[in-house]
N, CA, C, O and CB atoms as a CASP TS submission, in Angstrom:
PFRMAT TS
TARGET T0000
AUTHOR 0000-0000-0000
METHOD Language model
MODEL 1
PARENT N/A
ATOM      1  N   MET     1      40.220  -8.515 -11.278  1.00  0.00           N
ATOM      2  CA  MET     1      38.883  -8.239 -11.200  1.00  0.00           C
ATOM      3  C   MET     1      38.472  -7.828 -10.085  1.00  0.00           C
ATOM      4  O   MET     1      39.111  -8.189  -9.097  1.00  0.00           O
ATOM      5  CB  MET     1      38.186  -9.154 -11.504  1.00  0.00           C
ATOM      6  N   SER     2      37.410  -7.043  -9.922  1.00  0.00           N
ATOM      7  CA  SER     2      36.785  -6.530  -8.450  1.00  0.00           C
ATOM      8  C   SER     2      35.992  -7.422  -8.201  1.00  0.00           C
ATOM      9  O   SER     2      35.504  -8.243  -8.979  1.00  0.00           O
ATOM     10  CB  SER     2      36.018  -5.166  -8.310  1.00  0.00           C
ATOM     11  N   LYS     3      35.771  -7.242  -6.653  1.00  0.00           N
ATOM     12  CA  LYS     3      34.603  -8.203  -5.953  1.00  0.00           C
ATOM     13  C   LYS     3      33.254  -7.779  -6.806  1.00  0.00           C
ATOM     14  O   LYS     3      33.101  -6.736  -7.441  1.00  0.00           O
ATOM     15  CB  LYS     3      34.365  -7.847  -4.049  1.00  0.00           C
ATOM     16  N   ARG     4      32.514  -8.636  -6.685  1.00  0.00           N
ATOM     17  CA  ARG     4      30.680  -8.546  -7.068  1.00  0.00           C
ATOM     18  C   ARG     4      30.358  -8.261  -5.932  1.00  0.00           C
ATOM     19  O   ARG     4      30.995  -8.262  -4.878  1.00  0.00           O
ATOM     20  CB  ARG     4      29.688  -9.935  -7.613  1.00  0.00           C
ATOM     21  N   THR     5      28.878  -7.902  -6.289  1.00  0.00           N
ATOM     22  CA  THR     5      27.942  -7.676  -5.037  1.00  0.00           C
ATOM     23  C   THR     5      27.548  -9.001  -4.834  1.00  0.00           C
ATOM     24  O   THR     5      27.433  -9.751  -5.803  1.00  0.00           O
ATOM     25  CB  THR     5      26.630  -6.655  -5.209  1.00  0.00           C
ATOM     26  N   LYS     6      27.300  -9.427  -3.561  1.00  0.00           N
ATOM     27  CA  LYS     6      27.054 -10.700  -3.091  1.00  0.00           C
ATOM     28  C   LYS     6      25.288 -10.686  -3.108  1.00  0.00           C
ATOM     29  O   LYS     6      24.594  -9.946  -2.411  1.00  0.00           O
ATOM     30  CB  LYS     6      27.860 -10.944  -1.504  1.00  0.00           C
ATOM     31  N   LYS     7      24.814 -11.659  -4.049  1.00  0.00           N
ATOM     32  CA  LYS     7      23.079 -11.587  -3.754  1.00  0.00           C
ATOM     33  C   LYS     7      22.833 -12.340  -2.450  1.00  0.00           C
ATOM     34  O   LYS     7      23.563 -13.153  -1.883  1.00  0.00           O
ATOM     35  CB  LYS     7      22.042 -12.414  -5.063  1.00  0.00           C
ATOM     36  N   VAL     8      21.614 -11.868  -2.106  1.00  0.00           N
ATOM     37  CA  VAL     8      21.115 -12.426  -0.587  1.00  0.00           C
ATOM     38  C   VAL     8      19.556 -12.754  -1.107  1.00  0.00           C
ATOM     39  O   VAL     8      19.000 -12.462  -2.166  1.00  0.00           O
ATOM     40  CB  VAL     8      21.215 -11.036   0.968  1.00  0.00           C
ATOM     41  N   GLY     9      19.135 -13.392  -0.068  1.00  0.00           N
ATOM     42  CA  GLY     9      17.664 -13.798  -0.447  1.00  0.00           C
ATOM     43  C   GLY     9      16.746 -12.253  -0.373  1.00  0.00           C
ATOM     44  O   GLY     9      17.034 -11.057  -0.420  1.00  0.00           O
ATOM     45  N   ILE    10      15.439 -13.116  -0.226  1.00  0.00           N
ATOM     46  CA  ILE    10      14.601 -11.857  -0.616  1.00  0.00           C
ATOM     47  C   ILE    10      14.578 -11.118   0.421  1.00  0.00           C
ATOM     48  O   ILE    10      14.729 -11.672   1.509  1.00  0.00           O
ATOM     49  CB  ILE    10      13.210 -12.053  -1.054  1.00  0.00           C
ATOM     50  N   SER    11      14.396  -9.758   0.367  1.00  0.00           N
ATOM     51  CA  SER    11      14.237  -8.501   1.349  1.00  0.00           C
ATOM     52  C   SER    11      12.978  -8.484   1.549  1.00  0.00           C
ATOM     53  O   SER    11      12.134  -9.030   0.838  1.00  0.00           O
ATOM     54  CB  SER    11      14.691  -7.094   0.878  1.00  0.00           C
ATOM     55  N   GLY    12      12.728  -7.647   2.855  1.00  0.00           N
ATOM     56  CA  GLY    12      11.542  -7.329   3.417  1.00  0.00           C
ATOM     57  C   GLY    12      10.644  -6.575   2.314  1.00  0.00           C
ATOM     58  O   GLY    12       9.432  -6.775   2.406  1.00  0.00           O
ATOM     59  N   LYS    13      11.017  -5.876   1.458  1.00  0.00           N
ATOM     60  CA  LYS    13      10.138  -5.246   0.704  1.00  0.00           C
ATOM     61  C   LYS    13       9.498  -6.310  -0.415  1.00  0.00           C
ATOM     62  O   LYS    13       8.316  -6.369  -0.756  1.00  0.00           O
ATOM     63  CB  LYS    13      10.864  -4.023   0.103  1.00  0.00           C
ATOM     64  N   GLU    14      10.386  -6.969  -0.798  1.00  0.00           N
ATOM     65  CA  GLU    14      10.061  -8.012  -1.586  1.00  0.00           C
ATOM     66  C   GLU    14       8.588  -8.878  -1.142  1.00  0.00           C
ATOM     67  O   GLU    14       7.554  -9.071  -1.781  1.00  0.00           O
ATOM     68  CB  GLU    14      11.340  -8.896  -1.544  1.00  0.00           C
ATOM     69  N   VAL    15       8.996  -9.278   0.202  1.00  0.00           N
ATOM     70  CA  VAL    15       7.477 -10.103   0.806  1.00  0.00           C
ATOM     71  C   VAL    15       6.278  -9.003   0.944  1.00  0.00           C
ATOM     72  O   VAL    15       5.116  -9.341   0.718  1.00  0.00           O
ATOM     73  CB  VAL    15       7.716 -10.868   2.626  1.00  0.00           C
ATOM     74  N   SER    16       6.644  -7.555   1.360  1.00  0.00           N
ATOM     75  CA  SER    16       5.451  -7.085   1.219  1.00  0.00           C
ATOM     76  C   SER    16       4.617  -6.784   0.143  1.00  0.00           C
ATOM     77  O   SER    16       3.388  -6.786   0.062  1.00  0.00           O
ATOM     78  CB  SER    16       5.493  -6.302   1.702  1.00  0.00           C
ATOM     79  N   GLN    17       5.543  -6.507  -0.720  1.00  0.00           N
ATOM     80  CA  GLN    17       4.949  -6.146  -2.354  1.00  0.00           C
ATOM     81  C   GLN    17       4.117  -7.190  -2.900  1.00  0.00           C
ATOM     82  O   GLN    17       3.157  -6.974  -3.641  1.00  0.00           O
ATOM     83  CB  GLN    17       6.170  -5.981  -3.522  1.00  0.00           C
ATOM     84  N   HIS    18       4.615  -8.646  -2.410  1.00  0.00           N
ATOM     85  CA  HIS    18       3.697  -9.638  -3.014  1.00  0.00           C
ATOM     86  C   HIS    18       2.739 -10.264  -2.193  1.00  0.00           C
ATOM     87  O   HIS    18       2.106 -11.236  -2.605  1.00  0.00           O
ATOM     88  CB  HIS    18       4.388 -10.640  -3.581  1.00  0.00           C
ATOM     89  N   ALA    19       2.563  -9.753  -0.977  1.00  0.00           N
ATOM     90  CA  ALA    19       1.607 -10.304  -0.180  1.00  0.00           C
ATOM     91  C   ALA    19       0.337  -9.513  -0.605  1.00  0.00           C
ATOM     92  O   ALA    19       0.432  -8.545  -1.359  1.00  0.00           O
ATOM     93  CB  ALA    19       1.982 -10.217   1.350  1.00  0.00           C
ATOM     94  N   ARG    20      -1.061 -10.016  -0.021  1.00  0.00           N
ATOM     95  CA  ARG    20      -2.140  -9.647  -0.187  1.00  0.00           C
ATOM     96  C   ARG    20      -2.662  -8.891   0.800  1.00  0.00           C
ATOM     97  O   ARG    20      -2.499  -9.238   1.969  1.00  0.00           O
ATOM     98  CB  ARG    20      -2.755 -10.517  -0.453  1.00  0.00           C
ATOM     99  N   TYR    21      -3.491  -7.546   0.418  1.00  0.00           N
ATOM    100  CA  TYR    21      -4.074  -6.866   1.523  1.00  0.00           C
ATOM    101  C   TYR    21      -5.607  -6.924   1.410  1.00  0.00           C
ATOM    102  O   TYR    21      -6.210  -7.365   0.431  1.00  0.00           O
ATOM    103  CB  TYR    21      -3.568  -5.422   1.584  1.00  0.00           C
ATOM    104  N   THR    22      -6.238  -6.365   2.665  1.00  0.00           N
ATOM    105  CA  THR    22      -7.437  -6.040   2.708  1.00  0.00           C
ATOM    106  C   THR    22      -8.022  -4.835   1.745  1.00  0.00           C
ATOM    107  O   THR    22      -7.435  -3.753   1.758  1.00  0.00           O
ATOM    108  CB  THR    22      -7.590  -5.818   3.985  1.00  0.00           C
ATOM    109  N   CYS    23      -9.055  -5.006   1.000  1.00  0.00           N
ATOM    110  CA  CYS    23      -9.439  -3.890   0.134  1.00  0.00           C
ATOM    111  C   CYS    23     -10.567  -3.109   1.252  1.00  0.00           C
ATOM    112  O   CYS    23     -11.220  -3.700   2.112  1.00  0.00           O
ATOM    113  CB  CYS    23     -10.169  -4.496  -1.522  1.00  0.00           C
ATOM    114  N   THR    24     -10.583  -1.722   0.985  1.00  0.00           N
ATOM    115  CA  THR    24     -11.148  -0.626   1.907  1.00  0.00           C
ATOM    116  C   THR    24     -12.535  -0.372   1.591  1.00  0.00           C
ATOM    117  O   THR    24     -13.244   0.330   2.312  1.00  0.00           O
ATOM    118  CB  THR    24     -10.381   0.709   1.800  1.00  0.00           C
ATOM    119  N   PHE    25     -13.076  -1.114   0.171  1.00  0.00           N
ATOM    120  CA  PHE    25     -13.946  -1.120  -0.292  1.00  0.00           C
ATOM    121  C   PHE    25     -14.926  -1.908  -0.051  1.00  0.00           C
ATOM    122  O   PHE    25     -16.042  -1.587   0.356  1.00  0.00           O
ATOM    123  CB  PHE    25     -13.697  -1.083  -1.081  1.00  0.00           C
ATOM    124  N   CYS    26     -14.422  -3.250  -0.366  1.00  0.00           N
ATOM    125  CA  CYS    26     -15.373  -4.506  -0.217  1.00  0.00           C
ATOM    126  C   CYS    26     -14.897  -5.576   1.040  1.00  0.00           C
ATOM    127  O   CYS    26     -15.503  -6.557   1.471  1.00  0.00           O
ATOM    128  CB  CYS    26     -15.342  -5.380  -1.753  1.00  0.00           C
ATOM    129  N   GLY    27     -13.734  -5.072   1.409  1.00  0.00           N
ATOM    130  CA  GLY    27     -13.460  -5.825   2.924  1.00  0.00           C
ATOM    131  C   GLY    27     -12.845  -7.178   2.492  1.00  0.00           C
ATOM    132  O   GLY    27     -12.473  -8.013   3.317  1.00  0.00           O
ATOM    133  N   LYS    28     -12.767  -7.331   1.284  1.00  0.00           N
ATOM    134  CA  LYS    28     -12.175  -9.018   1.070  1.00  0.00           C
ATOM    135  C   LYS    28     -10.596  -8.744   0.918  1.00  0.00           C
ATOM    136  O   LYS    28     -10.118  -7.756   0.361  1.00  0.00           O
ATOM    137  CB  LYS    28     -12.877  -9.981  -0.616  1.00  0.00           C
ATOM    138  N   ASN    29      -9.880  -9.782   1.506  1.00  0.00           N
ATOM    139  CA  ASN    29      -8.631  -9.999   1.116  1.00  0.00           C
ATOM    140  C   ASN    29      -7.792 -10.168  -0.297  1.00  0.00           C
ATOM    141  O   ASN    29      -7.053 -11.081  -0.664  1.00  0.00           O
ATOM    142  CB  ASN    29      -8.515 -10.869   1.676  1.00  0.00           C
ATOM    143  N   THR    30      -8.043  -9.388  -0.715  1.00  0.00           N
ATOM    144  CA  THR    30      -7.897  -9.588  -2.669  1.00  0.00           C
ATOM    145  C   THR    30      -6.934  -8.419  -3.292  1.00  0.00           C
ATOM    146  O   THR    30      -6.695  -8.487  -4.497  1.00  0.00           O
ATOM    147  CB  THR    30      -9.739  -9.288  -3.654  1.00  0.00           C
ATOM    148  N   VAL    31      -6.437  -7.479  -2.618  1.00  0.00           N
ATOM    149  CA  VAL    31      -5.635  -6.464  -3.142  1.00  0.00           C
ATOM    150  C   VAL    31      -4.246  -7.013  -3.555  1.00  0.00           C
ATOM    151  O   VAL    31      -3.519  -7.606  -2.758  1.00  0.00           O
ATOM    152  CB  VAL    31      -5.518  -5.360  -2.138  1.00  0.00           C
ATOM    153  N   ARG    32      -3.951  -6.801  -4.730  1.00  0.00           N
ATOM    154  CA  ARG    32      -2.601  -7.082  -5.008  1.00  0.00           C
ATOM    155  C   ARG    32      -1.841  -5.949  -5.814  1.00  0.00           C
ATOM    156  O   ARG    32      -2.415  -5.135  -6.537  1.00  0.00           O
ATOM    157  CB  ARG    32      -2.561  -8.364  -5.744  1.00  0.00           C
ATOM    158  N   ARG    33      -0.434  -6.004  -5.590  1.00  0.00           N
ATOM    159  CA  ARG    33       0.053  -4.842  -6.476  1.00  0.00           C
ATOM    160  C   ARG    33       0.147  -5.188  -8.147  1.00  0.00           C
ATOM    161  O   ARG    33       0.391  -6.269  -8.683  1.00  0.00           O
ATOM    162  CB  ARG    33       1.590  -4.420  -5.915  1.00  0.00           C
ATOM    163  N   SER    34      -0.108  -4.006  -8.696  1.00  0.00           N
ATOM    164  CA  SER    34      -0.145  -4.333 -10.326  1.00  0.00           C
ATOM    165  C   SER    34       1.227  -3.624 -10.688  1.00  0.00           C
ATOM    166  O   SER    34       1.884  -4.147 -11.587  1.00  0.00           O
ATOM    167  CB  SER    34      -1.650  -3.590 -11.302  1.00  0.00           C
ATOM    168  N   SER    35       1.657  -2.635 -10.157  1.00  0.00           N
ATOM    169  CA  SER    35       2.975  -1.977 -10.726  1.00  0.00           C
ATOM    170  C   SER    35       3.274  -0.868  -9.326  1.00  0.00           C
ATOM    171  O   SER    35       2.543  -0.766  -8.341  1.00  0.00           O
ATOM    172  CB  SER    35       2.657  -1.028 -12.545  1.00  0.00           C
ATOM    173  N   VAL    36       4.411  -0.195  -9.556  1.00  0.00           N
ATOM    174  CA  VAL    36       4.929   0.431  -8.520  1.00  0.00           C
ATOM    175  C   VAL    36       3.782   1.474  -7.999  1.00  0.00           C
ATOM    176  O   VAL    36       3.442   2.311  -8.836  1.00  0.00           O
ATOM    177  CB  VAL    36       6.284   1.073  -8.948  1.00  0.00           C
ATOM    178  N   GLY    37       3.069   1.536  -6.575  1.00  0.00           N
ATOM    179  CA  GLY    37       1.957   2.325  -6.344  1.00  0.00           C
ATOM    180  C   GLY    37       0.795   2.250  -6.882  1.00  0.00           C
ATOM    181  O   GLY    37      -0.032   3.121  -6.612  1.00  0.00           O
ATOM    182  N   ILE    38       0.446   1.098  -7.841  1.00  0.00           N
ATOM    183  CA  ILE    38      -0.989   0.991  -8.375  1.00  0.00           C
ATOM    184  C   ILE    38      -1.285  -0.562  -7.647  1.00  0.00           C
ATOM    185  O   ILE    38      -0.698  -1.617  -7.891  1.00  0.00           O
ATOM    186  CB  ILE    38      -1.117   1.069 -10.352  1.00  0.00           C
ATOM    187  N   TRP    39      -2.192  -0.356  -6.857  1.00  0.00           N
ATOM    188  CA  TRP    39      -2.973  -1.679  -6.252  1.00  0.00           C
ATOM    189  C   TRP    39      -4.518  -1.768  -6.865  1.00  0.00           C
ATOM    190  O   TRP    39      -5.283  -0.859  -7.187  1.00  0.00           O
ATOM    191  CB  TRP    39      -3.086  -1.560  -4.428  1.00  0.00           C
ATOM    192  N   SER    40      -4.657  -2.988  -6.894  1.00  0.00           N
ATOM    193  CA  SER    40      -6.047  -3.264  -7.540  1.00  0.00           C
ATOM    194  C   SER    40      -6.703  -4.427  -6.832  1.00  0.00           C
ATOM    195  O   SER    40      -6.000  -5.380  -6.496  1.00  0.00           O
ATOM    196  CB  SER    40      -5.930  -3.612  -9.126  1.00  0.00           C
ATOM    197  N   CYS    41      -8.088  -4.417  -6.564  1.00  0.00           N
ATOM    198  CA  CYS    41      -8.698  -5.391  -5.898  1.00  0.00           C
ATOM    199  C   CYS    41      -9.228  -6.230  -6.947  1.00  0.00           C
ATOM    200  O   CYS    41      -9.616  -5.629  -7.948  1.00  0.00           O
ATOM    201  CB  CYS    41      -9.679  -4.913  -4.951  1.00  0.00           C
ATOM    202  N   LYS    42      -9.347  -7.723  -6.936  1.00  0.00           N
ATOM    203  CA  LYS    42      -9.823  -8.660  -7.902  1.00  0.00           C
ATOM    204  C   LYS    42     -11.274  -8.749  -7.668  1.00  0.00           C
ATOM    205  O   LYS    42     -12.066  -8.921  -8.595  1.00  0.00           O
ATOM    206  CB  LYS    42      -9.131 -10.026  -7.809  1.00  0.00           C
ATOM    207  N   ALA    43     -11.630  -8.633  -6.425  1.00  0.00           N
ATOM    208  CA  ALA    43     -13.117  -8.873  -6.364  1.00  0.00           C
ATOM    209  C   ALA    43     -13.983  -7.560  -6.351  1.00  0.00           C
ATOM    210  O   ALA    43     -15.159  -7.838  -6.585  1.00  0.00           O
ATOM    211  CB  ALA    43     -13.444  -9.699  -5.077  1.00  0.00           C
ATOM    212  N   CYS    44     -13.817  -6.518  -6.196  1.00  0.00           N
ATOM    213  CA  CYS    44     -14.576  -5.472  -6.735  1.00  0.00           C
ATOM    214  C   CYS    44     -13.766  -4.881  -7.886  1.00  0.00           C
ATOM    215  O   CYS    44     -14.442  -4.039  -8.478  1.00  0.00           O
ATOM    216  CB  CYS    44     -14.928  -4.435  -5.664  1.00  0.00           C
ATOM    217  N   LYS    45     -12.855  -4.998  -8.273  1.00  0.00           N
ATOM    218  CA  LYS    45     -12.227  -4.383  -9.525  1.00  0.00           C
ATOM    219  C   LYS    45     -11.814  -2.900  -9.473  1.00  0.00           C
ATOM    220  O   LYS    45     -11.543  -2.192 -10.442  1.00  0.00           O
ATOM    221  CB  LYS    45     -13.194  -4.514 -10.660  1.00  0.00           C
ATOM    222  N   LYS    46     -11.812  -2.536  -8.101  1.00  0.00           N
ATOM    223  CA  LYS    46     -11.352  -0.745  -7.756  1.00  0.00           C
ATOM    224  C   LYS    46      -9.858  -1.146  -7.810  1.00  0.00           C
ATOM    225  O   LYS    46      -9.217  -2.152  -7.506  1.00  0.00           O
ATOM    226  CB  LYS    46     -11.922   0.173  -5.864  1.00  0.00           C
ATOM    227  N   THR    47      -9.536   0.249  -8.404  1.00  0.00           N
ATOM    228  CA  THR    47      -7.811   0.488  -8.313  1.00  0.00           C
ATOM    229  C   THR    47      -7.488   1.594  -7.395  1.00  0.00           C
ATOM    230  O   THR    47      -8.090   2.667  -7.387  1.00  0.00           O
ATOM    231  CB  THR    47      -7.076   0.931  -9.824  1.00  0.00           C
ATOM    232  N   LEU    48      -6.513   1.282  -6.628  1.00  0.00           N
ATOM    233  CA  LEU    48      -6.115   2.353  -5.653  1.00  0.00           C
ATOM    234  C   LEU    48      -4.862   2.705  -5.958  1.00  0.00           C
ATOM    235  O   LEU    48      -4.146   2.017  -6.686  1.00  0.00           O
ATOM    236  CB  LEU    48      -6.177   1.989  -4.233  1.00  0.00           C
ATOM    237  N   ALA    49      -4.436   4.001  -5.329  1.00  0.00           N
ATOM    238  CA  ALA    49      -2.962   4.465  -5.268  1.00  0.00           C
ATOM    239  C   ALA    49      -2.569   4.518  -4.029  1.00  0.00           C
ATOM    240  O   ALA    49      -3.252   5.014  -3.133  1.00  0.00           O
ATOM    241  CB  ALA    49      -2.669   5.750  -5.841  1.00  0.00           C
ATOM    242  N   GLY    50      -1.395   3.994  -3.865  1.00  0.00           N
ATOM    243  CA  GLY    50      -0.683   3.678  -2.628  1.00  0.00           C
ATOM    244  C   GLY    50       0.825   3.973  -2.460  1.00  0.00           C
ATOM    245  O   GLY    50       1.418   4.782  -3.173  1.00  0.00           O
ATOM    246  N   GLY    51       1.353   3.324  -1.554  1.00  0.00           N
ATOM    247  CA  GLY    51       2.856   3.345  -1.776  1.00  0.00           C
ATOM    248  C   GLY    51       3.507   2.258  -2.637  1.00  0.00           C
ATOM    249  O   GLY    51       2.795   1.403  -3.162  1.00  0.00           O
ATOM    250  N   ALA    52       4.782   2.261  -2.795  1.00  0.00           N
ATOM    251  CA  ALA    52       5.493   1.311  -3.695  1.00  0.00           C
ATOM    252  C   ALA    52       5.466  -0.006  -3.025  1.00  0.00           C
ATOM    253  O   ALA    52       5.151  -0.859  -3.855  1.00  0.00           O
ATOM    254  CB  ALA    52       6.975   1.748  -4.008  1.00  0.00           C
ATOM    255  N   TYR    53       5.671  -0.513  -1.855  1.00  0.00           N
ATOM    256  CA  TYR    53       5.690  -1.653  -1.493  1.00  0.00           C
ATOM    257  C   TYR    53       4.605  -2.203  -0.537  1.00  0.00           C
ATOM    258  O   TYR    53       4.433  -3.402  -0.314  1.00  0.00           O
ATOM    259  CB  TYR    53       6.807  -1.762  -1.077  1.00  0.00           C
ATOM    260  N   THR    54       3.769  -1.011   0.094  1.00  0.00           N
ATOM    261  CA  THR    54       2.595  -1.699   0.703  1.00  0.00           C
ATOM    262  C   THR    54       1.364  -0.723   0.197  1.00  0.00           C
ATOM    263  O   THR    54       1.553   0.175  -0.623  1.00  0.00           O
ATOM    264  CB  THR    54       2.736  -1.835   2.485  1.00  0.00           C
ATOM    265  N   VAL    55       0.334  -0.955   0.670  1.00  0.00           N
ATOM    266  CA  VAL    55      -0.929  -0.201   0.053  1.00  0.00           C
ATOM    267  C   VAL    55      -1.022   1.198   0.885  1.00  0.00           C
ATOM    268  O   VAL    55      -1.190   2.257   0.280  1.00  0.00           O
ATOM    269  CB  VAL    55      -2.466  -1.176   0.242  1.00  0.00           C
ATOM    270  N   SER    56      -0.919   1.154   2.114  1.00  0.00           N
ATOM    271  CA  SER    56      -0.880   2.414   2.924  1.00  0.00           C
ATOM    272  C   SER    56       0.393   2.725   3.469  1.00  0.00           C
ATOM    273  O   SER    56       0.985   1.942   4.213  1.00  0.00           O
ATOM    274  CB  SER    56      -1.799   2.373   4.016  1.00  0.00           C
ATOM    275  N   THR    57       0.910   4.004   3.083  1.00  0.00           N
ATOM    276  CA  THR    57       2.116   4.603   3.833  1.00  0.00           C
ATOM    277  C   THR    57       1.591   5.215   5.168  1.00  0.00           C
ATOM    278  O   THR    57       0.429   5.508   5.448  1.00  0.00           O
ATOM    279  CB  THR    57       2.886   5.779   2.924  1.00  0.00           C
ATOM    280  N   PRO    58       2.856   5.356   6.021  1.00  0.00           N
ATOM    281  CA  PRO    58       2.420   6.240   7.327  1.00  0.00           C
ATOM    282  C   PRO    58       2.217   7.899   6.885  1.00  0.00           C
ATOM    283  O   PRO    58       1.659   8.742   7.587  1.00  0.00           O
ATOM    284  CB  PRO    58       3.774   6.111   8.625  1.00  0.00           C
ATOM    285  N   ALA    59       2.660   8.067   5.896  1.00  0.00           N
ATOM    286  CA  ALA    59       2.258   9.426   5.469  1.00  0.00           C
ATOM    287  C   ALA    59       0.700   9.717   5.030  1.00  0.00           C
ATOM    288  O   ALA    59       0.037  10.660   5.462  1.00  0.00           O
ATOM    289  CB  ALA    59       3.148   9.757   4.299  1.00  0.00           C
ATOM    290  N   ALA    60       0.262   8.782   4.137  1.00  0.00           N
ATOM    291  CA  ALA    60      -1.057   8.815   4.001  1.00  0.00           C
ATOM    292  C   ALA    60      -2.007   8.596   5.178  1.00  0.00           C
ATOM    293  O   ALA    60      -3.095   9.170   5.130  1.00  0.00           O
ATOM    294  CB  ALA    60      -1.298   7.971   3.100  1.00  0.00           C
ATOM    295  N   ALA    61      -1.666   7.701   6.403  1.00  0.00           N
ATOM    296  CA  ALA    61      -2.409   7.592   7.556  1.00  0.00           C
ATOM    297  C   ALA    61      -2.388   8.897   7.958  1.00  0.00           C
ATOM    298  O   ALA    61      -3.486   9.453   7.983  1.00  0.00           O
ATOM    299  CB  ALA    61      -1.941   6.635   8.558  1.00  0.00           C
ATOM    300  N   ALA    62      -1.384   9.565   8.294  1.00  0.00           N
ATOM    301  CA  ALA    62      -1.010  10.710   9.085  1.00  0.00           C
ATOM    302  C   ALA    62      -2.110  11.848   8.294  1.00  0.00           C
ATOM    303  O   ALA    62      -2.787  12.568   9.028  1.00  0.00           O
ATOM    304  CB  ALA    62       0.849  11.079   8.982  1.00  0.00           C
ATOM    305  N   MET    63      -2.220  11.948   7.106  1.00  0.00           N
ATOM    306  CA  MET    63      -2.920  12.830   6.167  1.00  0.00           C
ATOM    307  C   MET    63      -4.563  12.565   6.403  1.00  0.00           C
ATOM    308  O   MET    63      -5.433  13.436   6.389  1.00  0.00           O
ATOM    309  CB  MET    63      -2.406  12.478   4.553  1.00  0.00           C
ATOM    310  N   ARG    64      -4.759  11.050   6.635  1.00  0.00           N
ATOM    311  CA  ARG    64      -6.257  10.766   6.725  1.00  0.00           C
ATOM    312  C   ARG    64      -6.627  11.312   7.941  1.00  0.00           C
ATOM    313  O   ARG    64      -7.641  12.009   7.977  1.00  0.00           O
ATOM    314  CB  ARG    64      -6.677   9.268   6.656  1.00  0.00           C
ATOM    315  N   SER    65      -5.885  11.085   9.092  1.00  0.00           N
ATOM    316  CA  SER    65      -6.406  11.500  10.300  1.00  0.00           C
ATOM    317  C   SER    65      -6.313  13.076  10.518  1.00  0.00           C
ATOM    318  O   SER    65      -7.004  13.644  11.363  1.00  0.00           O
ATOM    319  CB  SER    65      -5.695  10.753  11.369  1.00  0.00           C
ATOM    320  N   THR    66      -5.475  13.689   9.752  1.00  0.00           N
ATOM    321  CA  THR    66      -5.691  15.341   9.772  1.00  0.00           C
ATOM    322  C   THR    66      -7.016  15.616   9.045  1.00  0.00           C
ATOM    323  O   THR    66      -7.893  16.275   9.604  1.00  0.00           O
ATOM    324  CB  THR    66      -4.393  16.238   8.935  1.00  0.00           C
ATOM    325  N   LEU    67      -7.185  15.088   7.720  1.00  0.00           N
ATOM    326  CA  LEU    67      -8.481  15.695   7.192  1.00  0.00           C
ATOM    327  C   LEU    67      -9.600  15.311   7.943  1.00  0.00           C
ATOM    328  O   LEU    67     -10.569  16.066   8.024  1.00  0.00           O
ATOM    329  CB  LEU    67      -8.759  15.336   5.800  1.00  0.00           C
ATOM    330  N   ARG    68      -9.569  13.988   8.621  1.00  0.00           N
ATOM    331  CA  ARG    68     -11.012  13.822   9.430  1.00  0.00           C
ATOM    332  C   ARG    68     -10.914  14.941  10.995  1.00  0.00           C
ATOM    333  O   ARG    68     -12.000  15.288  11.459  1.00  0.00           O
ATOM    334  CB  ARG    68     -11.206  11.760   9.974  1.00  0.00           C
ATOM    335  N   ARG    69     -10.076  15.261  11.458  1.00  0.00           N
ATOM    336  CA  ARG    69      -9.928  16.144  12.287  1.00  0.00           C
ATOM    337  C   ARG    69     -10.366  17.469  11.814  1.00  0.00           C
ATOM    338  O   ARG    69     -11.221  18.006  12.517  1.00  0.00           O
ATOM    339  CB  ARG    69      -8.723  16.100  12.675  1.00  0.00           C
ATOM    340  N   LEU    70      -9.949  18.132  10.737  1.00  0.00           N
ATOM    341  CA  LEU    70     -10.070  19.206  10.014  1.00  0.00           C
ATOM    342  C   LEU    70     -11.957  19.033   9.717  1.00  0.00           C
ATOM    343  O   LEU    70     -12.634  19.901  10.270  1.00  0.00           O
ATOM    344  CB  LEU    70      -8.860  19.135   8.571  1.00  0.00           C
ATOM    345  N   ARG    71     -12.556  18.193   9.065  1.00  0.00           N
ATOM    346  CA  ARG    71     -13.697  18.003   8.829  1.00  0.00           C
ATOM    347  C   ARG    71     -14.827  17.914  10.211  1.00  0.00           C
ATOM    348  O   ARG    71     -16.015  18.237  10.191  1.00  0.00           O
ATOM    349  CB  ARG    71     -13.568  16.868   8.016  1.00  0.00           C
ATOM    350  N   GLU    72     -14.252  17.521  11.062  1.00  0.00           N
ATOM    351  CA  GLU    72     -14.786  17.503  12.374  1.00  0.00           C
ATOM    352  C   GLU    72     -15.160  19.112  12.884  1.00  0.00           C
ATOM    353  O   GLU    72     -16.247  19.644  13.113  1.00  0.00           O
ATOM    354  CB  GLU    72     -13.651  16.750  13.348  1.00  0.00           C
ATOM    355  N   ILE    73     -13.827  19.603  12.949  1.00  0.00           N
ATOM    356  CA  ILE    73     -13.772  21.107  13.386  1.00  0.00           C
ATOM    357  C   ILE    73     -14.967  21.824  12.483  1.00  0.00           C
ATOM    358  O   ILE    73     -15.978  22.332  12.968  1.00  0.00           O
ATOM    359  CB  ILE    73     -12.121  21.850  13.051  1.00  0.00           C
ATOM    360  N   THR    74     -14.640  21.760  11.054  1.00  0.00           N
ATOM    361  CA  THR    74     -15.899  22.518  10.381  1.00  0.00           C
ATOM    362  C   THR    74     -17.372  22.242  10.473  1.00  0.00           C
ATOM    363  O   THR    74     -18.221  22.997   9.998  1.00  0.00           O
ATOM    364  CB  THR    74     -15.750  22.453   9.097  1.00  0.00           C
ATOM    365  N   GLU    75     -17.630  21.141  11.098  1.00  0.00           N
ATOM    366  CA  GLU    75     -19.083  20.576  11.056  1.00  0.00           C
ATOM    367  C   GLU    75     -19.503  21.306  12.278  1.00  0.00           C
ATOM    368  O   GLU    75     -20.593  21.878  12.278  1.00  0.00           O
ATOM    369  CB  GLU    75     -19.297  18.817  11.128  1.00  0.00           C
ATOM    370  N   VAL    76     -18.681  21.337  13.384  1.00  0.00           N
ATOM    371  CA  VAL    76     -19.148  21.573  14.676  1.00  0.00           C
ATOM    372  C   VAL    76     -19.331  23.446  14.916  1.00  0.00           C
ATOM    373  O   VAL    76     -19.733  23.894  15.990  1.00  0.00           O
ATOM    374  CB  VAL    76     -17.937  20.767  15.765  1.00  0.00           C
TER
END
């Protein structure tokens, strides 16, 4: 018989996906993951699309800053 994969403790992904996050709409710490990439706030009942393990991804943060910069350029 071949060797089996050793089971280890919880990884960083599992800790971050089960944590609670702050809602961007109501400001409360009640955002939980419902499924992969779907996050919902229990306080204001809003549903957000985000990353698989965290609400906001680095790519989303970069996109928000780019859009904000482009909006400022067009307003001036």
